[in-house]
C-alpha distance (Angstrom), angle and dihedral (degrees) to the residues before:
residue distance angle dihedral
M1 . . .
T2 3.77 . .
K3 3.79 112.1 .
L4 3.81 114.0 -144.4
Q5 3.74 136.6 -172.0
L6 3.81 103.2 -128.2
I7 3.80 128.8 -169.3
A8 3.79 124.6 -154.8
T9 3.78 105.5 -161.1
A10 3.76 116.7 -142.7
P11 3.82 135.7 -163.3
M12 3.83 111.5 -112.3
G13 3.79 109.8 -78.5
L14 3.78 95.8 19.5
E15 3.80 99.9 80.3
A16 3.80 93.8 103.7
I17 3.82 91.0 51.1
V18 3.81 91.6 51.4
A19 3.84 88.5 48.8
R20 3.82 89.5 50.9
E21 3.81 90.7 50.4
L22 3.80 91.0 50.3
K23 3.83 90.9 50.4
E24 3.83 90.8 50.8
L25 3.77 88.3 51.6
G26 3.85 89.0 55.1
Y27 3.83 102.4 -99.1
E28 3.81 104.5 132.9
D29 3.83 101.9 171.6
S30 3.81 101.3 65.4
K31 3.78 121.6 144.9
V32 3.81 119.2 -155.5
D33 3.83 121.9 -142.3
N34 3.78 134.7 157.8
G35 3.80 107.5 -60.8
K36 3.82 96.5 -7.0
V37 3.79 147.4 60.0
T38 3.80 117.1 -149.3
F39 3.78 121.3 -152.9
T40 3.84 141.1 159.7
G41 3.79 121.3 -106.2
T42 3.78 147.3 145.8
P43 3.84 129.4 -119.8
S44 3.80 90.2 -86.1
D45 3.76 89.8 57.1
I46 3.83 89.2 59.2
A47 3.79 87.6 63.3
R48 3.82 94.3 42.4
T49 3.77 97.8 48.4
N50 3.86 94.2 44.3
L51 3.76 88.7 53.0
W52 3.86 97.3 43.9
L53 3.81 111.4 32.9
R54 3.81 109.9 103.6
T55 3.80 102.2 178.9
S56 3.80 103.6 32.7
D57 3.85 122.5 96.4
R58 3.79 98.8 -144.8
V59 3.83 145.2 -25.3
L60 3.80 117.4 -115.4
I61 3.81 134.1 -175.7
K62 3.77 110.8 -129.8
M63 3.82 102.9 -134.4
A64 3.83 99.5 174.9
E65 3.77 145.1 -16.8
F66 3.81 123.7 -164.2
P67 3.83 142.5 139.9
A68 3.82 113.3 -87.0
T69 3.77 124.3 175.9
T70 3.84 94.9 152.0
F71 3.75 133.4 47.4
E72 3.83 89.5 -119.5
E73 3.85 90.1 57.8
L74 3.85 89.8 48.4
F75 3.84 90.9 47.6
E76 3.81 94.2 49.4
G77 3.84 94.5 44.2
V78 3.80 91.8 52.7
K79 3.83 93.3 43.1
A80 3.79 90.4 54.9
V81 3.83 90.0 67.2
D82 3.83 119.1 96.7
W83 3.79 93.9 -124.6
A84 3.80 94.5 169.3
A85 3.81 89.2 65.2
F86 3.79 86.8 68.2
I87 3.86 108.9 21.7
P88 3.81 119.8 56.5
G89 3.81 120.9 -142.7
D90 3.83 92.5 -95.6
G91 3.87 96.2 42.7
E92 3.82 119.3 129.7
F93 3.81 107.7 -129.5
P94 3.80 116.0 -178.0
V95 3.83 117.8 176.6
E96 3.78 123.4 -134.7
G97 3.81 125.1 -176.5
R98 3.78 152.5 -174.9
S99 3.80 133.1 -168.3
H100 3.79 129.8 -162.9
K101 3.81 129.9 168.3
S102 3.79 92.0 -10.4
Q103 3.79 137.8 123.4
L104 3.79 90.8 -126.0
T105 3.77 95.0 70.4
S106 3.81 100.7 158.2
V107 3.82 106.4 91.5
P108 3.87 94.3 -170.6
A109 3.83 90.0 51.8
C110 3.80 91.3 49.7
Q111 3.82 90.7 48.9
K112 3.80 91.3 50.9
I113 3.83 92.0 50.0
V114 3.83 92.7 48.7
K115 3.81 91.3 48.7
K116 3.81 91.6 49.4
A117 3.85 91.8 48.6
V118 3.85 92.2 49.8
V119 3.81 91.4 48.1
E120 3.84 91.9 48.9
K121 3.81 91.6 50.0
M122 3.83 92.5 46.6
K123 3.81 91.6 47.7
M124 3.80 88.5 58.6
T125 3.81 92.5 50.1
Y126 3.79 101.1 39.8
G127 3.82 96.7 35.5
T128 3.81 93.2 -133.3
E129 3.77 135.1 114.8
W130 3.84 97.7 -147.7
F131 3.76 135.7 49.1
P132 3.82 119.7 -159.7
E133 3.83 94.5 -154.4
D134 3.79 92.8 -154.8
G135 3.83 98.4 124.3
A136 3.84 134.9 75.7
R137 3.80 117.0 -23.6
F138 3.84 121.2 -107.0
V139 3.82 110.4 -179.3
I140 3.81 109.7 -158.9
E141 3.85 117.3 -160.7
V142 3.76 126.7 -163.3
I143 3.85 114.6 -160.6
M144 3.77 117.4 -170.7
L145 3.87 110.8 -162.5
N146 3.81 123.4 164.3
D147 3.87 88.7 -18.7
I148 3.80 92.5 -55.8
A149 3.82 115.7 120.8
T150 3.81 116.6 -146.3
I151 3.85 113.7 -168.9
T152 3.78 117.0 -162.4
L153 3.84 141.8 173.9
D154 3.78 116.5 -139.5
T155 3.87 111.1 -132.4
T156 3.82 93.9 178.7
G157 3.79 112.2 55.3
P158 3.85 112.9 -166.6
G159 3.86 107.3 31.7
L160 3.79 119.7 -79.2
H161 3.82 90.5 -113.0
K162 3.79 85.8 75.9
R163 3.77 96.6 90.5
G164 3.78 96.5 162.5
Y165 3.84 100.0 -118.2
R166 3.77 97.7 91.5
K167 3.78 116.6 67.1
L168 3.83 102.4 152.9
V169 3.75 118.7 42.4
T170 3.81 132.3 -160.7
E171 3.77 122.8 -119.0
A172 3.82 96.1 -84.1
P173 3.82 110.2 20.8
I174 3.74 124.7 -177.6
K175 3.82 114.4 -132.6
E176 3.80 116.8 -104.7
T177 3.82 90.0 -124.5
M178 3.87 91.5 55.7
A179 3.82 91.6 45.2
A180 3.81 90.4 52.7
A181 3.89 89.8 48.2
M182 3.80 91.3 52.4
V183 3.81 90.1 52.5
M184 3.82 92.2 46.5
L185 3.79 91.6 48.1
S186 3.82 91.9 50.0
R187 3.83 128.0 81.3
W188 3.80 91.0 -116.4
R189 3.79 119.3 132.6
P190 3.83 125.5 178.8
D191 3.85 92.2 -105.0
R192 3.80 90.9 62.3
P193 3.84 128.0 74.4
L194 3.82 116.9 -102.6
V195 3.82 123.3 -160.3
D196 3.82 129.0 -177.4
P197 3.89 107.2 -170.4
F198 3.86 92.3 -177.3
C199 3.77 96.0 41.5
G200 3.84 99.5 152.5
S201 3.80 107.3 177.9
G202 3.79 91.8 -0.3
T203 3.80 99.8 -104.9
I204 3.84 100.2 139.7
P205 3.85 94.3 49.3
V206 3.80 92.0 47.0
E207 3.85 93.8 47.7
A208 3.78 90.1 47.8
A209 3.80 91.0 51.5
M210 3.80 91.4 48.5
I211 3.80 90.8 51.8
A212 3.85 91.3 47.2
W213 3.80 92.0 52.4
N214 3.83 93.7 39.9
I215 3.79 91.7 -122.4
A216 3.80 112.4 168.0
P217 3.83 105.6 -120.5
G218 3.80 94.2 -138.6
L219 3.83 97.0 53.9
R220 3.80 94.8 102.7
R221 3.80 99.3 51.2
T222 3.79 145.9 58.3
F223 3.83 129.8 -118.9
N224 3.80 136.8 -145.6
S225 3.79 92.0 -115.2
E226 3.80 93.4 60.5
G227 3.78 101.9 102.6
W228 3.82 94.2 30.2
P229 3.79 115.4 128.3
L230 3.84 86.4 -135.6
V231 3.80 91.8 60.7
P232 3.82 105.6 37.5
D233 3.82 121.6 -161.7
E234 3.81 94.1 -101.9
L235 3.80 90.2 62.4
W236 3.81 90.9 54.9
E237 3.79 91.4 45.1
T238 3.86 90.9 51.7
A239 3.83 91.8 47.6
R240 3.80 92.6 48.8
E241 3.80 92.9 47.0
E242 3.82 88.5 51.9
A243 3.77 89.9 50.5
F244 3.83 93.9 47.8
D245 3.82 91.0 48.8
S246 3.85 90.3 51.4
V247 3.85 94.7 59.3
K248 3.82 113.5 116.7
D249 3.78 102.0 -166.0
D250 3.78 95.7 157.2
I251 3.81 93.9 76.6
P252 3.84 110.5 108.3
L253 3.80 113.7 -124.8
D254 3.84 133.0 -154.5
I255 3.80 102.0 -166.9
S256 3.80 125.9 143.0
G257 3.75 138.0 168.4
S258 3.81 133.9 -167.0
D259 3.78 136.8 -176.8
I260 3.81 135.0 -179.6
D261 3.81 89.2 -130.9
P262 3.87 113.6 82.9
Q263 3.81 91.7 -161.8
A264 3.79 90.8 55.4
I265 3.86 90.7 52.0
E266 3.84 89.6 49.6
I267 3.81 89.0 54.2
A268 3.80 90.7 44.3
Q269 3.80 91.7 52.1
A270 3.78 91.6 53.7
A271 3.88 90.3 49.8
V272 3.79 93.0 46.1
K273 3.82 91.9 50.4
K274 3.80 93.1 45.7
A275 3.84 89.7 50.3
G276 3.84 88.9 54.3
F277 3.83 98.4 -110.0
G278 3.82 100.4 106.9
R279 3.82 90.8 127.8
E280 3.84 99.5 34.1
I281 3.83 103.0 51.0
K282 3.84 116.8 61.4
L283 3.81 116.1 -152.9
S284 3.84 130.3 -172.0
V285 3.80 142.0 170.9
M286 3.79 104.4 -115.4
P287 3.79 140.5 134.1
V288 3.79 114.6 -115.5
A289 3.83 91.7 -111.9
K290 3.81 90.3 63.2
I291 3.83 99.1 52.2
K292 3.79 116.8 115.9
P293 3.78 108.5 -172.2
A294 3.82 111.9 -159.6
G295 3.80 127.8 -147.1
D296 3.81 133.8 32.5
Y297 3.83 133.7 -81.5
G298 3.78 92.9 22.0
C299 3.79 127.9 153.0
I300 3.78 129.5 -129.7
I301 3.76 108.0 -155.4
T302 3.79 113.2 179.1
N303 3.81 150.3 147.7
P304 3.82 102.4 -139.9
P305 3.82 119.4 -153.9
Y306 3.81 115.6 -91.7
G307 3.76 140.9 -172.9
E308 3.80 100.5 -100.6
R309 3.80 88.9 47.5
L310 3.79 101.9 44.0
G311 3.83 103.9 14.8
D312 3.81 100.4 -116.4
D313 3.80 122.6 94.3
S314 3.82 96.9 -178.2
E315 3.83 92.3 53.7
A316 3.81 89.8 49.2
E317 3.81 92.4 50.9
K318 3.79 91.2 47.6
A319 3.84 90.1 52.8
I320 3.84 90.7 51.2
R321 3.87 91.5 48.8
Q322 3.85 89.3 52.5
L323 3.75 90.3 49.6
G324 3.80 89.3 52.1
L325 3.81 90.8 52.1
I326 3.81 90.4 52.4
A327 3.84 88.0 53.9
Q328 3.79 90.3 59.2
Y329 3.82 90.8 62.9
L330 3.79 94.5 45.2
P331 3.83 104.6 61.2
T332 3.83 95.4 165.7
W333 3.77 95.3 47.6
S334 3.84 128.8 98.2
F335 3.83 122.3 -142.4
F336 3.77 126.1 -151.1
A337 3.80 117.7 -177.8
L338 3.82 131.8 173.0
S339 3.76 111.9 -149.0
P340 3.84 141.4 145.5
T341 3.87 89.9 -150.9
K342 3.82 105.6 122.7
S343 3.80 91.5 -157.6
F344 3.82 93.3 51.6
E345 3.78 96.3 120.0
Q346 3.81 93.0 44.6
N347 3.86 89.9 52.2
F348 3.81 92.4 42.8
G349 3.75 90.8 52.8
Q350 3.79 100.5 -125.5
N351 3.77 141.6 57.3
A352 3.76 119.1 -98.7
A353 3.81 117.5 -111.5
K354 3.84 87.3 -140.2
K355 3.79 137.4 9.2
R356 3.77 125.3 -162.2
K357 3.81 124.0 -170.2
L358 3.80 112.1 -129.0
F359 3.82 134.7 162.1
N360 3.79 119.7 -127.4
G361 3.76 96.9 -160.7
R362 3.79 102.5 -49.9
I363 3.80 94.9 -26.5
E364 3.80 115.7 105.7
C365 3.81 108.9 -131.4
N366 3.77 140.2 167.4
L367 3.78 124.7 -131.9
Y368 3.80 99.2 -136.5
Q369 3.83 111.6 -154.2
F370 3.84 120.6 -163.3
L371 3.72 105.9 -176.9
G372 3.80 123.4 -151.5
P373 3.84 123.1 -170.3
L374 3.78 119.6 -65.3
P375 3.80 115.9 -110.3
P376 3.80 113.9 -97.1
R377 3.77 115.6 -96.4
N378 3.80 114.0 -108.5
């Protein structure tokens, strides 16, 4: 079986969570770097990890890594790869690129050189001068970092956050990958209530329900590497069957979301229904001050509105103060809130037990964690 160097890319701050996910999936040899986790796998693992990873952005095959300070070094390094072992004669192979702290600063020039090198190598293998590029898609990426070129093939296509249940989005949506990470970093378990009082398009409740029922997040979508000779259809079928067999949809859920914006709740209802949780997740139009969470040892996991997102700092601070007042009446509950607001703890009315720096898109935030007592063991 072909052994491959695979890379699960990660949003800044979530690398350790992606590594933990890989370990839980049985990949023991992962190596964590900024923005990525590298691990060894086979073609069937391309299918498995694309279907299962909740907090990664995409899964790449590492094709080569070498020093390159000149275009000639870049050309020769790329040409040394056996591209025909991955890309068939009719494959479409666009080249994307990035450069940081490297002598080869022109990304378009790097892309052109990489494309030329791949074509030259494939000409030698296929014995042809022209490639139609009308078959399956193989996106090649060249990343120049500190004069080291990393060449990858993207097995995913549109980012893994695109689960397929959310078509319309509210004005300031949180990515599905970040919502899943917030749930995984919280203390929440399926036998505890979960409330999101600023639920927007419903992403946090849906991701929590998918985690609770062990639903692979990629089950509803397709990937670039479907249709690749390297990952034949039977590998995808096996991976999908494994994922369907792993679903635990008999676990009762107590998950609810609310938002002051009726349009947001309308969008959330559509997403919840499409994700298959129409009966399990309860949604309502309600300001945060009016919520009355029931039960003990619950978790509030939320992404409150904030200035940069919605253009009004005073409204954002008021929402956080109201959330803090709710906390006073829920002594056994834990609160987890993602916010860039520096005065969050002051407005909430208490200091967080833990803070974790995360990036919501390009906005630097903290995941503020206010920890209530753990439920008693039965």
